[in-house]
N, C-alpha and C positions, 0 to 999 in steps of 0.2 A: 682205401687208406684215407684217414682224416688228416688234412694238412692244415696247420696254422700258418698262414702267410702274412708277414708283416709288410706294411707298405702296399697292400693290394689294391688301393685306389690310385696308385701312381702309374707311371708309364709302363715300366717293365713289370711291376707287380700285378697290374691288371691284366696284362697279356698271359701271365702265369695262371692267374685266377680263371680266366676264361678257358684256357686250354685244359687245365686240371679238371674242371667241371665237365668239359666236353668228353673227357676220357673216363668219367665215372667216379672221380675222387669226390669226397666231401671236403669243403673248404670253409675255414673260419678266416675271414678277412679282417685283420687288425690294423687300423689306420688312424692317425691322429687328425687327418684332414687338414694338413697345413696348406700353404698357398698353391703348391703344385699338385695336390690331389684332387680328384674329381670323381664323385660316385657315378657319373654318367659313363665312365670308363667300363664299369661292370654291370650296366643296366641290362645288358642282354642275358645275364645269368642271375640277377638279384632275385628273381621270382622262383628259382629252383629250390626244391626241398633239400638239396645238397649244399646250399649256400647259407652262411650266417655272417653277420657283420658286427664288429665290436669297435666302437669309437673310443680308442685307448691310445695314449701316448707311451712310447717305449721308455720314456724317462720316468714313468710312474710304476715302480716295482710292485706295489700292493695291487694295482690294477692288473698287472701281468699275471701275478699269482692267481688272482680270481679267474682270469680267462682260462688258464691251464686246468684249474680245478673244475670249472664249469664244462669245458668241451673235451678234456682229455684227448688231445691230439696224438696221432701216431708219429707225426714228424713235423718239424718246423722248417719253413723256408724264410729266411731272415733278409728281406730286401728293403725294409724301411731305412731311409738315409737321406740326409741333405746331400745333393749331388751336383750343384751348379758351381763350377770352379770360380766364375766371376763373383758370385754372391759370397763365396768363402773368402775372397780377398777383402771384400768390404765388411763382412761380419763373420769372423772365424768362430766366435763363441758358440753359435748355434750348431756348427759342425762338430765341435768337440762334445758338446752336451748330447747331441742326438747319435752321432756315429760311434763315439767312444763310450760315453756313459750309457747310452741307450743299449748298445751291444752288450756291455757288461750286465745290465739288468736282464736282458733276454737270456744270456748265458746262465745266470744265477737262477732265474725263474725256471728255465728248462731243466737245469741240473737238479733243483729241488723237486720238481715234479717227477723226473726220471727216477731218482732215488726213492721217493715215496711210493712209486709204482712198482718197485722191485727190480729196477734196471732192465726193463723189457728189451730183449735182443733186437727187435725190429725198430726201436726208436732211433731217430737220427736228427741232427741239427745241421741244416744246410745253410752256410753263410755265403752271401752273394756279394762279390766285391768287383773291382776294376783293375784294368791293366795299368792305370795311372800310378798305382803303388810302385811300379818298377822304374819310374823316371822317364828319361828321354833316350831315344836310340839315334845312332848316326844314320845318315842317308845311305845305307848299305843293305841291299835286299837280302843279303845272306845272314844279316844279324837281326834276330827276332827275340821277343820275350819268350822264355820257357818257364816252366814251374820252378826251376832252380835259379832263375835270374835274381841277383841280390836286390833287395828293396832300396829305392832311392827317390822317395816322394819329394816333390818340389813345390807343391801348393798346400794351403791349409786343407783343402778337400782331400787331396791324395794322402796327406799325412794322417788325417783322421781315419781314412779307410785302412791305411797300413796298420795303424794302431789297432783297429778292430780285428784285422786279420790275425795279429799277434795274440790278441786275447783269445780268439777262437782256438788257435793252436795250443795255447797254454792250458785252456780248460780240457782239452783232449789229453794232453800229456800228463797233466797233474791230477785230474779227477776222472779221467777215462770217459768223459762225455763223448759219445759216438758223433763225430762231426765229419762233414765233407766241406770243401771250399771251392769256389770258382771265381776266376778273374776274367772279366769279359772285355772286349774291345767296344768301340763306340757304337751305341744302338741308334736305330732310326726306324720310323714306321708309323702306323696309325696311333692316335691318342698321345702323340708326343707333345708335351707342354710347350707352348709357343714362346720359349726363351732360348732354346737350343738352336744350333746352326740350321738344320734342315727345315724345321717349321718357320723359322725367322725368314729364311730365303723365300720359301713358298708365299708366305703371307705378305711380306714386303713387296714381292714381285706383283702380286695381285692388286695391291693398293697403290702401285705406282711409286713406291718409296725406294730409296737407295738400298742396294744389297751389300751390306757391310762385310768385308773380309779383313781379318786381322793381318797386319804386316803386309807381306807381298803374296800371301796365299800359298806359300810353299810348304807349310806344316802338313805332315802326312798322318792319316788315321786309317785304321783298319775297320771297315764299316760292316756292321752286323745287324741284319733285319731282326726286329724284335720278336717276331713269331718264331724264327729259327732259334733265337736265344731262349725263349720259353721252353721249346722242345728240348734243347740240350739240358736246361736246368732240371727238368723233370727226370730225364734219363740219369743224370748224375745223382739225384736224390735217390732213385731206385736202385742203381747198380754201381755207384761210385764206391771206392774202397775207403773205409773209415780212416780219418787222419790224413787223407790225401787231397791234394788240390788239382784242379783242372782248368787250363786256360781254354776259353771259348772265343774264337775269332771268326770273322766272316770271310777271311781269305780274299778281301777286297780292299787293297790299299789304294788310296787316292789322295792326291793333295786337296787342300780345302778349295783351291781355285778350280781344279778339275771337277770336284763334286758340285760346286755352285754352277759351273757351265753345263753340266749334265742336267741339273734341275731346270735351268733356263731353257734348254733345248726341249725337254719334255713339256714345259709349259707352252713354249712356242707352238708345239704341235696340238696340244690339247685345249688351249684357250689363248689363241694368237692375239697379239696386240693389233691396234689399228695400223700401226707402222713400227717398223724396227723389231728388235729382239729384246727379250727381258735381260739378256746379257748387257745391254746398253746401260742398265741401272747398277752394274757392279761398281762399288766404291771401295777403295782401300783405306783402312783407318789405322790409327795408332795400335800397335801390337799390345796384347795382354802381357802384364808383367809376369816373368818367369814362364813364358809359353813354351811348352815342350815341343821339340822339333818333329819327332816322329814316334808313333806307336805301331807296333806290328806283333801279332800273335803267331807263335809256332803251335799249331793244334795237334801235333803228333800224338800226345798222350790220349786225348779224348778220342781221336780217330782210331788209334790202334787198340786201346783197351775197351772202349765202349762202342766203337763203330759209328760215331756221329761225325757229320760234316754238314755245312750249310746247304740249304736247298735252292737258294736264289743268288744270282749275281747282284752286284750293287745297282746296276742299271735296271734290272727287273724289279728289285725291291723299291727303288726310287720311283718308278712308274706306278707301282701299286700305292705307294705313299702319296704321291701327288693326286691320284684318282680319289683316294680317301679324303684328302683335304678339300678337294673340289666338291665332293658330295656331302661334306658334313660342316658347312659353314656355321650352323647354329651352335655346334659344340665349341669351335675355336673362337667364335665371336664372343661368347660369354666369358671367356678367359682373358680377354685382351685388357680388361680393366683391373686385373689383380696387380698387386703391388710389385713394381719393378719391371713389369712386362713392357717391352718396347723401349726401355731405357738402356743406355750404355752403362754397364756395371763393371766392377773390378778395376777401377781407375785409382782407388785411394792409395795404392802403393806408390 
């Protein structure tokens, strides 16, 4: 199968690119190479005869049409998006332009190509989204997001992703475009851009800097190892039912404080300080505006219909992640000078 993967130089997208090629798929990686993208993420497969790269922005409809005409993909996996909540608070326009208008352009380019090709039965458009579109959950372990949970986005980022989800469903209902959707929980793992919580904690710890935790650290997230996520995404692409959405979770709920303390314990073992623990560097900072209290995925649908579940616990995944960052300093060192990295963002509200 030839896959057109948007955002394939990003964190999740690159994991999908690497896994897809390892499984024998052809991949066209379409990426605008904005601040969070890095072609080093796909360096291990870039020499493959099954890999092609197109430096294209999804806001450029004409360029998208040219890519579809040139490569004639069998399926689309749409991951390209602005994704950092704090940046969306400071500059929401980029999120609307990329996540909403960009998704509209992708849908129209895909629809045009699909119609001109005679509406081949095997074609599909897989839209990858987030659990943040569902809003915030109470601290009740019995209450989780399902595919039928009403949308209630509370940040510019989650609102833009909710909008894109609605567009994808509308293109299926109105035009018959064969689509599948997925909404995932918080990802972590190798190649994670160093502005998100897990890499920030690892790199600040190693640098002897404070380990910032918003509010009191009680916010709960369901943590999903990125390589497990890539596996689930390819499964949904291949076997998911058209017009249907699938929630993908790690089944690993942790408070932010628990997660940070776990990372500190792993670092204490693997690269101990001269004295004390990395946990001594934990610092509580002013909370993010509109910070959702809890996210948690009910993965019943993807488990029962497609037979998928995560392969690692959060502790196992975090250990693998720490090992990767310890072994790949040249990768993350080169990214620390990019705009906004290391700064406190999302305070303009």
